[in-house]
N, C-alpha and C positions, 0 to 999 in steps of 0.2 A: 373571443379572438385575443384579448389581452392575456388571458390565462395561457394560451398556446404560445404566445410570444415569450412570456416569462419562463415557461418550461424549456423552450428552445434556447433561451439565453443561459439558463442554469446548466443545461447539458453542454453547451459550448464552453462555458467557463470550466466545468469539470474536465472536459476533454483536453482543454489547453493545460490545465493543471497537471493532469496525468502525463501528457507529452513532455512538459517541461521537467517534471520530476525524473522521468526515464532518460531524457536527453542529458540532463545535468547531474545525474546521480553520481555514482562512484567511479565511472569511467570503465566499467566492465560490462559484460553481457549477461550477468547472472541476476537481472532484475526479474522479480516474480510479479506478473500482472494477473490478478484473479478477479473475474466478473461474476458476481452472484454465487460465490462459494465460500467455504471456510478454509483457513490455513492454520497449520500448527507446526511449530519448529521445536523438535524434541530437545531434551537436555543433552548437552555435549555437541550439538550440531551447529554449523555456521552457515549463514546465508551471506555469500560474498558481495551481493549487490543490494538493491533496494526492494522493498515490498510495497506494492500498490494493490489495495483490495477495495472493490466497489460492491456494496450490498452483501456483506458477509462479515464474519467475525474472525479475528486473528488472535492466536494464542502463542506467546513466546515463553516456553518453559524455563524454569530456573536453570542457569548454566548454559543457555543458548545464546548465540551472538548474531546480530545483524550488522554487517559492516557498512551498510548504506542507510537510507532514510526509510521510514515507515509512514505510509499514508493510508488511513482507513476512512472511507466515506460511506455512510449508511450502514454502519455496523459498530462493533465494539472491539477494543484492543485490550487484551490482558497481557501485560508485559512484565513477566518476572525475570526475563533475560535482559541482555544488554543490547542497546541500540547505539551504534557509533556514528551514525550519519548526522 
């Protein structure tokens, strides 16, 4: 029973973190929320908002730009690009 309560508490905290990040991000609608997948931003491309990735890997190629925040939970971030958030 205690294990179930801990899991629910962790999921609630993660959900609140994701909601606060998307609500307080860069003020635009271009936030990418990815659940259980991978994300790659190619060289020369720009993501105008934030990136939230749960359970996957994010790769920002050299010369790419994220104008918001980047949050990766349960995965890895390879950031050769620029993050301005």
